[in-house]
C-alpha positions as CSV (number, residue, x, y, z in Angstrom):
1,M,0.1,-0.1,0.1
2,E,1.4,3.3,-0.9
3,R,1.7,6.1,2.0
4,K,-1.0,8.4,1.1
5,K,-3.5,5.8,0.7
6,I,-2.2,4.8,4.1
7,F,-2.4,8.6,5.2
8,L,-6.2,8.5,3.9
9,V,-7.1,5.1,5.5
10,T,-5.5,6.3,9.0
11,Q,-7.1,9.6,9.0
12,S,-10.7,7.9,7.9
13,L,-10.8,5.5,11.0
14,L,-9.7,8.3,13.4
15,C,-12.7,10.4,12.2
16,A,-14.9,7.3,12.6
17,L,-13.2,6.9,16.3
18,V,-14.1,10.5,17.3
19,A,-17.7,9.9,16.2
20,G,-17.8,6.6,18.1
21,L,-16.3,8.2,21.2
22,L,-18.8,10.9,21.3
23,A,-21.8,8.9,20.5
24,G,-20.4,6.9,23.6
25,I,-20.2,9.8,25.8
26,A,-24.0,11.2,24.7
27,L,-24.9,7.8,25.7
28,Y,-22.9,7.6,28.9
29,L,-24.0,11.1,29.9
30,Y,-27.7,10.1,29.1
31,F,-27.8,7.0,31.0
32,D,-26.2,8.6,34.4
33,G,-28.6,11.4,33.9
34,A,-31.4,8.8,33.7
35,A,-30.2,7.1,36.8
36,K,-30.1,10.4,38.8
37,Q,-33.5,11.7,37.3
38,A,-35.6,9.4,39.5
39,G,-35.7,11.2,42.7
40,R,-35.5,14.7,41.1
41,D,-37.9,17.6,40.1
42,L,-38.8,17.5,36.8
43,F,-36.8,20.8,36.1
44,E,-33.8,20.3,38.2
45,Y,-30.5,20.3,36.1
46,I,-28.8,16.8,36.0
47,F,-26.7,17.5,32.8
48,T,-24.4,19.9,33.8
49,R,-21.4,21.9,31.9
50,E,-18.9,20.5,33.8
51,K,-19.8,17.0,33.6
52,A,-20.0,17.3,29.7
53,G,-16.9,19.1,29.9
54,N,-14.9,16.1,31.7
55,A,-16.5,13.5,29.4
56,L,-15.7,15.5,26.2
57,L,-11.6,15.5,27.7
58,L,-11.5,12.0,27.0
59,V,-12.0,12.2,23.3
60,L,-9.7,15.4,23.1
61,P,-6.6,13.8,22.2
62,V,-8.1,11.4,19.5
63,F,-9.6,14.5,18.2
64,T,-6.7,16.5,18.2
65,V,-4.7,13.7,16.5
66,S,-7.2,13.2,14.0
67,L,-7.8,17.4,13.7
68,G,-3.6,17.5,13.2
69,L,-3.8,14.8,10.2
70,T,-6.6,16.8,8.6
71,V,-4.5,20.0,8.5
72,A,-1.4,18.0,7.6
73,G,-3.2,16.4,4.7
74,L,-4.6,19.7,3.5
75,V,-1.0,21.7,3.4
76,L,0.5,18.6,2.3
77,G,-2.3,18.4,-0.3
78,I,-2.7,14.6,-0.2
79,R,-6.0,13.5,-1.2
80,D,-7.8,11.1,-3.2
81,E,-7.9,11.8,-7.2
82,N,-10.6,9.5,-7.8
83,A,-13.1,11.2,-5.0
84,D,-14.8,13.7,-7.8
85,N,-14.9,11.3,-10.3
86,P,-18.4,9.3,-10.5
87,V,-19.4,5.9,-9.8
88,R,-18.7,3.5,-12.8
89,D,-21.5,0.8,-12.1
90,P,-22.6,-0.9,-15.1
91,H,-26.6,-1.3,-13.1
92,L,-26.6,2.5,-12.7
93,L,-26.0,3.1,-16.4
94,R,-28.9,1.0,-17.9
95,D,-32.1,2.7,-18.7
96,T,-35.1,1.1,-17.7
97,G,-37.5,4.0,-18.3
98,S,-39.2,6.4,-16.1
99,L,-38.6,6.8,-12.3
100,R,-41.6,5.3,-11.6
101,N,-40.9,2.0,-13.9
102,R,-37.4,2.2,-12.1
103,A,-39.1,1.7,-8.6
104,V,-41.5,-0.6,-9.9
105,H,-39.3,-2.9,-11.6
106,Q,-36.1,-2.4,-10.2
107,K,-35.8,-4.8,-7.0
108,A,-33.9,-3.6,-4.0
109,A,-30.5,-4.6,-2.9
110,P,-30.4,-8.0,-1.1
111,G,-29.3,-6.5,2.2
112,T,-31.5,-3.3,2.0
113,V,-34.6,-4.7,3.2
114,Y,-32.7,-6.2,6.3
115,L,-31.5,-2.7,7.0
116,R,-34.9,-1.1,6.4
117,I,-36.4,-3.3,9.0
118,A,-33.5,-2.8,11.4
119,V,-34.0,1.0,11.7
120,L,-37.5,0.8,11.9
121,V,-37.6,-1.8,14.8
122,L,-34.7,0.7,16.1
123,A,-36.6,3.6,16.0
124,A,-39.5,1.8,17.6
125,A,-37.5,0.6,20.1
126,L,-36.4,4.4,20.8
127,I,-39.6,5.6,20.7
128,I,-40.9,3.1,23.5
129,A,-37.7,3.7,25.5
130,G,-38.7,7.7,25.6
131,I,-42.2,6.9,26.6
132,L,-41.1,4.4,29.3
133,N,-38.2,6.8,30.2
134,G,-40.7,9.4,31.1
135,G,-40.1,11.7,27.9
136,L,-44.0,11.6,27.3
137,E,-44.7,13.6,30.4
138,D,-41.7,16.1,29.7
139,V,-43.1,16.8,26.5
140,L,-46.5,17.4,28.0
141,A,-45.1,19.4,30.9
142,K,-43.3,21.4,28.8
143,G,-46.3,21.9,26.3
144,A,-48.5,22.9,29.3
145,A,-46.4,25.1,30.3
146,I,-45.7,27.0,27.1
147,C,-49.4,27.1,26.4
148,T,-50.1,28.8,29.8
149,E,-47.1,31.2,30.2
150,C,-46.0,32.0,26.7
151,I,-49.2,32.6,24.7
152,G,-51.5,33.0,27.3
153,L,-53.8,30.4,27.2
154,G,-55.7,29.1,30.7
């Protein structure tokens, strides 16, 4: 493998690692706050700037290295020459008529159906988790507060 390709792959992996770490921190803060929410008032703050800042300090070294590689790549002019070229896929180049005909006659990729089902199940699970977590009451309380205080209904 040539050096440029190794550089680009390393940069991509570091960006993915930063995204994964940030998602993990967000989940940690959420679950920690949800555990502390049990005996508190609805409007009492459980997510503080200090707690978020301390959690983000864990990602800072990886983010700094990733940002440094990005800046180095920009300064040195390291980039993928094929990034702007269109993909040459023979299945995409054939013409099957209008957009409606393509949608009706074209079969989805084998993994697409499973991916759609997985996203649907995940969305339903997160909605149910939000309802069970008390999110429904939070939205109702905030909506009632907006209507009675700001708009003047009631």
